[in-house]
MIMI-406297 format. One record per residue: x, y, z of N, C-alpha, C, O in turn; residue number from 1. Coordinates in Angstrom, 2 decimals, padded with zeros to 5 digits. Layout:
REM MIMI-406297
     n_X     n_Y     n_Z    ca_X    ca_Y    ca_Z     c_X     c_Y     c_Z     o_X     o_Y     o_Z   k
       X       Y       Z       X       Y       Z       X       Y       Z       X       Y       Z NUM
...
REM end
This chain:
REM MIMI-406297
     n_X     n_Y     n_Z    ca_X    ca_Y    ca_Z     c_X     c_Y     c_Z     o_X     o_Y     o_Z   k
  064.64  058.80  124.00  065.87  058.97  123.30  067.17  059.31  124.43  066.79  059.75  125.51   1
  068.38  059.17  124.28  069.41  059.94  124.97  070.77  059.71  124.47  071.27  058.64  124.12   2
  071.28  060.83  124.50  073.00  060.71  124.10  073.57  061.28  125.08  072.98  061.47  126.15   3
  075.27  061.76  124.76  075.75  062.35  125.68  075.63  063.37  125.94  076.35  063.83  126.83   4
  074.52  064.34  125.17  074.29  065.66  125.43  072.72  066.12  126.04  072.17  067.22  126.11   5
  072.20  064.54  126.51  071.18  064.69  127.26  070.12  064.09  126.21  070.40  063.37  125.26   6
  068.44  064.67  126.70  067.46  063.97  126.00  066.75  064.18  124.62  065.87  065.01  124.82   7
  066.75  063.85  123.49  066.07  064.59  122.58  064.37  064.33  122.48  063.69  063.32  122.69   8
  064.05  065.55  122.10  062.30  065.70  122.31  061.93  065.77  120.99  062.74  066.36  120.28   9
  060.70  065.26  120.32  059.80  064.99  119.51  059.07  066.35  119.54  058.11  066.55  120.29  10
  059.60  067.34  118.64  058.78  069.02  118.09  057.67  069.26  116.77  057.10  070.28  116.38  11
  057.66  067.52  116.19  056.97  068.17  115.19  056.88  066.23  115.10  057.63  065.44  115.69  12
  055.68  065.90  114.14  055.84  064.92  113.60  054.72  064.94  111.96  053.52  064.95  111.70  13
  056.25  064.91  111.05  055.81  065.16  110.01  054.70  064.10  109.17  054.58  062.96  109.62  14
  053.91  064.52  107.94  053.10  063.59  107.57  053.85  062.34  106.15  053.31  061.49  105.45  15
  055.17  062.81  106.27  055.97  062.08  105.34  057.44  062.51  105.26  057.86  063.63  105.57  16
  058.03  061.69  104.89  059.36  061.95  105.10  059.97  063.07  104.10  061.06  063.38  104.59  17
  059.75  063.81  102.92  059.74  064.90  102.20  059.75  065.80  103.08  060.70  066.59  103.13  18
  058.25  065.89  104.30  058.24  067.27  104.49  059.41  066.95  106.07  059.66  068.07  106.52  19
  059.82  066.32  106.57  060.31  065.90  107.67  061.65  066.41  107.19  062.21  067.29  107.84  20
  062.08  066.02  106.34  063.33  066.50  105.68  063.35  068.21  105.34  064.38  068.81  105.65  21
  062.63  068.70  104.93  062.04  070.16  104.60  062.52  070.46  105.99  063.56  071.12  106.10  22
  061.65  069.93  107.46  061.83  070.66  108.54  063.35  070.77  109.55  063.81  071.45  110.47  23
  063.71  069.60  108.70  064.78  069.21  109.29  066.07  070.31  109.29  066.94  070.59  110.11  24
  065.68  070.86  107.73  066.93  071.43  106.95  066.42  073.01  107.51  067.37  073.72  107.86  25
  065.24  073.55  107.60  064.99  074.76  108.37  065.53  074.67  109.71  066.27  075.60  110.03  26
  065.32  073.72  110.61  066.50  073.99  112.19  068.04  073.71  111.78  068.93  074.20  112.46  27
  068.34  072.90  110.61  069.87  073.15  111.13  070.02  074.03  110.16  071.21  073.84  109.92  28
  069.58  075.12  109.21  070.07  076.33  109.17  069.70  077.24  110.32  069.86  078.43  110.03  29
  069.23  077.01  111.63  068.97  077.88  112.56  070.48  077.28  113.41  071.07  078.13  114.08  30
  070.95  076.14  113.38  071.84  076.08  114.13  071.60  075.12  115.07  072.54  074.85  115.81  31
  070.32  074.41  115.28  069.72  073.36  115.85  070.15  071.86  115.14  070.23  071.40  114.00  32
  070.31  071.49  116.21  070.63  069.66  116.00  069.26  069.13  115.56  068.30  069.66  116.13  33
  068.96  068.09  114.58  067.77  067.93  114.50  068.36  066.12  114.07  069.36  065.94  113.37  34
  067.48  064.92  114.66  067.40  063.85  114.13  065.79  063.11  113.80  064.84  063.10  114.58  35
  065.83  062.72  112.90  064.73  062.38  112.08  064.50  060.72  112.66  065.45  060.08  113.12  36
  063.39  060.27  112.57  062.85  058.62  113.41  061.72  058.72  112.49  061.01  059.70  112.28  37
  061.65  057.30  111.85  060.20  057.02  111.59  059.41  056.60  112.70  059.76  055.84  113.61  38
  058.03  057.30  112.51  056.80  056.67  113.40  055.76  056.37  112.63  054.73  057.03  112.67  39
  055.92  055.36  111.86  055.06  054.48  111.22  055.94  053.13  110.74  057.14  052.89  110.79  40
  054.48  052.15  110.15  055.34  050.74  110.19  056.34  051.09  108.44  056.09  051.97  107.61  41
  057.51  049.96  108.39  058.45  049.32  107.51  057.54  050.07  106.29  057.73  051.08  105.61  42
  056.67  049.27  106.36  056.21  048.67  105.19  055.61  050.40  104.02  055.48  050.38  102.80  43
  055.44  051.32  104.69  054.93  052.36  104.46  056.10  053.35  103.36  055.95  054.19  102.47  44
  057.26  052.69  104.00  058.34  053.59  103.46  058.37  054.82  103.16  057.63  055.06  104.11  45
  058.66  056.49  102.43  058.91  057.22  102.38  057.21  058.32  102.65  057.15  059.54  102.80  46
  055.96  057.23  102.61  055.09  058.01  103.20  054.72  057.78  104.39  053.59  058.17  104.70  47
  055.47  057.14  105.33  055.22  056.96  106.81  055.55  058.16  107.41  056.33  058.97  106.91  48
  054.66  058.39  109.07  054.98  059.60  109.24  056.37  059.92  110.20  056.76  058.93  110.80  49
  057.15  061.15  110.41  058.73  060.86  110.92  058.10  061.71  111.63  057.10  062.39  111.43  50
  058.85  061.57  112.53  059.49  062.06  114.21  060.49  062.88  113.81  061.41  062.52  113.08  51
  060.30  064.32  114.42  061.52  065.96  114.34  061.97  065.64  115.39  061.25  065.82  116.37  52
  062.93  065.22  115.52  063.73  065.59  117.38  064.57  066.07  117.23  065.30  066.00  116.24  53
  064.77  066.91  118.54  066.00  067.97  118.83  066.16  067.72  120.44  065.31  067.51  121.31  54
  067.91  067.87  120.49  068.00  068.10  122.03  066.88  068.77  123.10  066.35  069.85  122.82  55
  066.64  068.25  124.03  066.07  068.91  124.79  066.36  070.63  125.14  065.36  071.34  125.15  56
  067.39  071.13  125.35  067.79  072.13  125.50  067.84  073.21  124.21  068.32  074.34  124.24  57
  067.12  072.44  122.95  066.81  073.59  122.30  065.43  073.31  121.55  065.28  073.84  120.44  58
  064.45  072.53  122.06  063.41  072.38  121.78  062.41  073.32  121.75  061.67  073.56  120.80  59
  062.42  073.94  122.99  061.55  075.72  122.84  062.14  076.49  121.49  061.30  076.87  120.67  60
  062.97  076.63  121.33  063.68  077.39  120.04  063.49  076.55  118.88  063.92  077.14  117.89  61
  063.10  075.62  118.66  063.13  074.87  117.73  061.41  074.83  117.01  061.05  074.85  115.83  62
  060.51  074.77  118.45  059.32  075.29  118.33  058.69  076.39  117.58  057.73  076.51  116.81  63
  059.62  077.16  118.12  059.50  078.73  117.79  059.84  079.10  116.59  059.33  080.04  115.99  64
  060.54  078.52  116.26  061.35  078.35  114.82  060.07  077.59  113.82  059.80  078.17  112.77  65
  059.58  076.78  114.03  058.76  075.82  113.33  057.31  076.58  113.25  056.61  076.84  112.27  66
  057.14  076.78  114.38  055.96  078.19  114.29  055.75  078.94  113.25  054.94  079.16  112.36  67
  057.03  079.34  113.78  057.04  080.80  112.71  056.91  080.66  111.28  056.17  081.38  110.60  68
  057.73  079.63  110.77  058.11  079.12  109.23  056.75  078.48  109.12  056.32  078.94  108.07  69
  056.03  077.86  109.51  054.80  077.27  109.15  053.51  077.96  109.17  052.45  077.66  108.61  70
  053.80  078.89  109.87  052.32  080.28  109.88  052.53  081.28  108.64  051.64  082.02  108.21  71
  053.95  081.18  108.08  054.19  082.14  107.04  053.76  081.15  105.42  053.78  081.47  104.23  72
  053.46  080.04  106.06  053.45  079.00  104.60  052.32  079.05  103.93  052.18  078.38  102.90  73
REM end
């Protein structure tokens, strides 16, 4: 997936929309752009896996932030 800023990279696949939105909030608070994309069949709705994507230039930082936060949980 590309936009004017370059390629977007999947940094996590969340098991639900609620978890994906939590991860999105964490990354956004760190100043990282985030996009969510459903990774499952539409009939699963909010229970479908959701990909968490960031611009490729921010992928390394995003992974570090998520690893740190999730290791503390």
